[in-house]
SESEMI-907529 format. One line per 4 residues: number of its first residue (from 1); their letters; for each residue x, z, y of N, C-alpha, C, O, CB. Coordinates in pm, whole numbers. Glycine has a CB too. Layout:
REM residues N
NUM	A	X/Z/Y/X/Z/Y/X/Z/Y/X/Z/Y/X/Z/Y ~ ...
***
This chain:
REM residues 106
1	MFLK	5611/2750/2218/5558/2624/2264/5417/2601/2210/5326/2566/2285/5651/2509/2223 ~ 5398/2623/2078/5268/2606/2016/5166/2702/2075/5051/2665/2094/5279/2626/1867 ~ 5208/2827/2106/5119/2929/2163/5072/2889/2302/4955/2904/2335/5189/3065/2168 ~ 5164/2837/2384/5129/2794/2520/5028/2678/2515/4933/2674/2592/5256/2752/2599
5	RSIG	5051/2585/2424/4961/2470/2411/4823/2516/2365/4721/2467/2414/5020/2365/2313 ~ 4817/2609/2270/4690/2661/2219/4613/2734/2329/4491/2719/2341/4714/2755/2101 ~ 4684/2814/2408/4619/2886/2519/4567/2784/2621/4457/2801/2673/4717/2987/2586 ~ 4644/2683/2651/4602/2579/2745/4477/2506/2699/4386/2479/2777/4714/2480/2767
9	IALT	4475/2474/2569/4357/2406/2513/4236/2498/2517/4126/2453/2549/4385/2361/2368 ~ 4254/2626/2485/4144/2722/2485/4089/2738/2627/3967/2740/2646/4190/2858/2429 ~ 4177/2750/2726/4131/2764/2865/4057/2638/2911/3955/2648/2979/4250/2793/2958 ~ 4107/2523/2875/4041/2397/2910/3901/2392/2849/3805/2351/2914/4125/2275/2864
13	FIIL	3891/2435/2721/3762/2437/2653/3665/2531/2723/3549/2497/2742/3780/2478/2507 ~ 3711/2649/2762/3626/2748/2831/3577/2693/2964/3461/2709/3000/3702/2880/2852 ~ 3666/2628/3037/3629/2571/3167/3524/2461/3148/3427/2453/3223/3755/2514/3240 ~ 3543/2377/3048/3446/2271/3021/3310/2327/2983/3207/2275/3024/3497/2179/2911
17	VILA	3309/2433/2904/3182/2497/2865/3112/2553/2987/2991/2537/3003/3206/2608/2761 ~ 3187/2620/3075/3129/2677/3197/3072/2566/3285/2962/2580/3338/3235/2758/3276 ~ 3144/2458/3301/3095/2347/3382/2973/2281/3319/2881/2239/3389/3207/2243/3401 ~ 2972/2271/3187/2860/2206/3119/2731/2287/3129/2622/2230/3139/2894/2183/2973
21	FGQV	2742/2419/3127/2623/2504/3128/2595/2568/3263/2510/2656/3274/2636/2612/3024 ~ 2665/2526/3364/2641/2579/3498/2722/2703/3526/2797/2751/3440/2495/2609/3518 ~ 2708/2753/3643/2783/2871/3683/2730/2994/3613/2610/3008/3593/2778/2890/3834 ~ 2820/3081/3576/2785/3204/3508/2722/3300/3609/2773/3316/3719/2908/3267/3440
25	GTTP	2612/3363/3571/2551/3465/3656/2449/3412/3756/2394/3491/3833/2656/3536/3729 ~ 2424/3283/3757/2323/3229/3849/2203/3182/3768/2216/3144/3652/2381/3113/3935 ~ 2090/3184/3829/1969/3135/3764/1929/3004/3829/1952/2986/3948/1854/3238/3772 ~ 1872/2914/3754/1832/2786/3812/1719/2807/3913/1641/2901/3900/1788/2687/3702
29	PTFP	1711/2719/4012/1605/2733/4110/1469/2710/4046/1455/2630/3954/1626/2636/4227 ~ 1370/2782/4095/1235/2764/4046/1149/2707/4157/1170/2735/4275/1175/2897/3993 ~ 1055/2627/4119/965/2565/4215/824/2613/4187/786/2630/4071/974/2409/4208 ~ 748/2635/4292/611/2683/4268/530/2578/4196/539/2459/4225/543/2721/4401
33	RTND	450/2623/4102/363/2532/4029/221/2548/4080/173/2659/4104/369/2559/3876 ~ 158/2436/4096/21/2438/4144/-69/2383/4036/-52/2269/3992/7/2357/4275 ~ -164/2463/3995/-263/2417/3899/-392/2380/3969/-491/2346/3905/-288/2523/3793 ~ -391/2387/4100/-509/2357/4179/-522/2205/4190/-447/2142/4264/-502/2423/4320
37	KRSN	-617/2148/4117/-634/2003/4117/-684/1951/4251/-666/1834/4284/-731/1962/4007 ~ -746/2037/4328/-798/1993/4458/-687/1960/4556/-709/1883/4650/-888/2100/4517 ~ -568/2016/4539/-460/1992/4632/-412/1848/4628/-355/1799/4726/-345/2086/4604 ~ -433/1778/4516/-391/1639/4504/-503/1540/4538/-482/1419/4535/-341/1613/4365
41	KVEL	-619/1591/4568/-734/1506/4597/-718/1439/4733/-677/1502/4831/-863/1586/4592 ~ -752/1313/4737/-751/1239/4862/-896/1223/4906/-982/1191/4825/-680/1099/4846 ~ -921/1245/5031/-1055/1229/5085/-1091/1081/5083/-1023/999/5144/-1066/1286/5230 ~ -1198/1047/5013/-1242/908/5003/-1321/869/5128/-1393/951/5185/-1327/886/4876
45	VDIN	-1307/745/5168/-1379/692/5284/-1511/636/5232/-1513/549/5144/-1296/582/5360 ~ -1621/685/5287/-1754/638/5248/-1786/510/5325/-1799/513/5448/-1863/748/5274 ~ -1797/400/5254/-1822/271/5321/-1961/263/5382/-1988/174/5463/-1803/157/5224 ~ -2050/353/5344/-2185/354/5403/-2194/433/5532/-2291/419/5606/-2284/410/5304
49	SASR	-2095/516/5562/-2105/597/5684/-1977/601/5767/-1978/657/5877/-2142/737/5647 ~ -1869/542/5719/-1741/548/5792/-1749/470/5923/-1820/371/5935/-1627/493/5704 ~ -1674/517/6019/-1666/448/6147/-1580/322/6133/-1509/304/6034/-1609/541/6258 ~ -1588/238/6233/-1507/116/6235/-1358/151/6228/-1280/84/6160/-1537/32/6362
53	EQLA	-1319/256/6299/-1179/298/6303/-1133/348/6166/-1021/319/6124/-1160/408/6408 ~ -1219/424/6098/-1183/475/5965/-1165/360/5866/-1071/360/5786/-1290/572/5914 ~ -1253/262/5872/-1243/148/5783/-1121/62/5817/-1048/20/5727/-1370/63/5790 ~ -1099/38/5945/-986/-46/5988/-852/18/5953/-752/-52/5938/-993/-72/6139
57	ALSG	-849/150/5940/-724/220/5907/-684/202/5761/-569/229/5725/-739/368/5938 ~ -776/157/5676/-743/134/5536/-651/14/5524/-667/-85/5595/-871/112/5453 ~ -554/22/5435/-456/-83/5416/-523/-215/5377/-598/-220/5279/-354/-42/5308 ~ -496/-321/5454/-550/-452/5422/-688/-480/5478/-745/-586/5450/-555/-468/5276
61	IGEE	-745/-389/5556/-880/-411/5608/-875/-463/5752/-910/-578/5776/-962/-280/5602 ~ -833/-383/5845/-830/-428/5983/-968/-430/6045/-1068/-398/5979/-768/-565/5992 ~ -974/-467/6170/-1100/-462/6246/-1201/-566/6201/-1321/-538/6196/-1072/-480/6394 ~ -1155/-686/6168/-1247/-793/6129/-1323/-758/6002/-1445/-770/5996/-1171/-925/6110
65	YADK	-1250/-714/5899/-1316/-676/5774/-1397/-548/5792/-1501/-531/5728/-1214/-658/5663 ~ -1352/-459/5878/-1429/-337/5905/-1566/-373/5961/-1667/-314/5923/-1353/-243/6004 ~ -1568/-469/6052/-1696/-515/6108/-1786/-576/6000/-1907/-554/6001/-1671/-617/6220 ~ -1727/-652/5907/-1805/-712/5798/-1862/-604/5706/-1976/-615/5661/-1718/-811/5718
69	VIAG	-1782/-501/5679/-1829/-392/5593/-1947/-322/5659/-2047/-294/5593/-1715/-290/5564 ~ -1937/-295/5787/-2044/-227/5859/-2170/-313/5864/-2280/-262/5846/-1999/-191/6002 ~ -2154/-443/5886/-2269/-534/5894/-2342/-545/5760/-2462/-573/5758/-2223/-673/5941 ~ -2272/-524/5649/-2333/-539/5517/-2396/-413/5461/-2446/-415/5349/-2231/-586/5423
73	RPYK	-2397/-306/5536/-2452/-179/5488/-2601/-190/5466/-2667/-271/5531/-2422/-67/5587 ~ -2657/-111/5377/-2597/-12/5288/-2550/-76/5157/-2595/-185/5120/-2696/100/5258 ~ -2459/-7/5089/-2406/-50/4961/-2448/49/4853/-2442/170/4873/-2252/-63/4966 ~ -2489/-3/4739/-2523/83/4625/-2397/125/4552/-2392/233/4493/-2618/11/4528
77	SKKE	-2294/40/4557/-2168/64/4488/-2056/1/4570/-2077/-96/4642/-2170/6/4343 ~ -1939/57/4559/-1826/1/4633/-1790/-139/4582/-1730/-218/4654/-1704/94/4623 ~ -1827/-169/4459/-1799/-301/4401/-1875/-412/4473/-1839/-529/4462/-1834/-303/4254 ~ -1978/-375/4545/-2054/-475/4620/-1970/-541/4728/-2002/-651/4773/-2177/-411/4683
81	LKTR	-1863/-476/4771/-1773/-539/4868/-1714/-667/4810/-1687/-762/4883/-1660/-441/4910 ~ -1695/-669/4679/-1645/-787/4609/-1757/-884/4578/-1749/-1003/4611/-1574/-747/4480 ~ -1862/-833/4514/-1967/-922/4465/-2043/-991/4579/-2088/-1104/4564/-2064/-844/4379 ~ -2056/-923/4691/-2124/-983/4806/-2027/-1057/4897/-2064/-1104/5005/-2197/-876/4886
85	KILP	-1902/-1067/4853/-1796/-1141/4923/-1772/-1090/5065/-1747/-1168/5157/-1831/-1288/4928 ~ -1781/-958/5081/-1746/-895/5209/-1594/-891/5222/-1539/-915/5329/-1808/-751/5220 ~ -1527/-860/5110/-1380/-856/5106/-1329/-946/4994/-1393/-958/4890/-1330/-711/5085 ~ -1214/-1008/5016/-1150/-1082/4906/-1101/-983/4799/-1078/-866/4827/-1031/-1168/4959
89	QVNY	-1085/-1032/4678/-1041/-950/4564/-911/-875/4596/-899/-757/4563/-1021/-1038/4441 ~ -815/-942/4658/-685/-881/4688/-702/-759/4779/-642/-654/4754/-591/-983/4755 ~ -783/-772/4883/-805/-662/4975/-882/-548/4908/-855/-431/4931/-880/-712/5099 ~ -979/-586/4826/-1058/-484/4756/-968/-400/4665/-980/-278/4661/-1172/-549/4674
93	KQIA	-878/-465/4593/-788/-392/4503/-702/-292/4580/-671/-184/4528/-697/-491/4427 ~ -664/-325/4703/-581/-236/4783/-653/-106/4819/-590/-2/4832/-537/-306/4909 ~ -785/-112/4834/-858/5/4883/-953/68/4781/-1012/172/4809/-936/-32/5003 ~ -969/8/4664/-1070/53/4568/-1059/201/4534/-1161/268/4515/-1058/-28/4441
97	DKIT	-938/254/4527/-922/395/4492/-930/487/4614/-915/608/4601/-790/416/4422 ~ -954/430/4731/-961/510/4854/-1102/515/4914/-1124/581/5015/-865/454/4956 ~ -1196/444/4850/-1331/436/4906/-1437/481/4806/-1412/492/4686/-1361/293/4951 ~ -1555/508/4860/-1672/541/4780/-1794/487/4854/-1788/454/4972/-1683/697/4754
101	AKQT	-1904/480/4784/-2030/436/4845/-2135/544/4815/-2210/536/4718/-2077/293/4789 ~ -2138/645/4900/-2235/754/4881/-2374/706/4918/-2393/629/5012/-2196/878/4966 ~ -2470/754/4843/-2608/717/4868/-2674/824/4955/-2662/944/4929/-2685/700/4735 ~ -2741/780/5056/-2813/875/5142/-2957/883/5096/-3019/783/5062/-2807/832/5291
105	TK	-3008/1004/5096/-3148/1024/5058/-3227/1058/5184/-3183/1137/5267/-3162/1137/4950 ~ -3341/996/5195/-3423/1019/5316/-3551/1085/5279/-3634/1113/5366/-3451/889/5390
***
């Protein structure tokens, strides 16, 4: 009786160990690693040259604000959208990380 109980406990322990550490003989899946920082880069919209459609596609902008952005060109900095009251603070916060104000040289 004691021997049967000991074998049962040992088998239960072995099964629990196998379940805890995964299936025997298999390797965990591997995922490709990308060290290329450019793959995560988002193309910024230049407020000095973007079309009305490109600006209107930004979250919180729409056609009316796109027209105001175009009418206020050129911008030295994207922050001018706030300081010149082209966009409200709330809308500016929504797009600040998606825009840039590139300077054109003539």
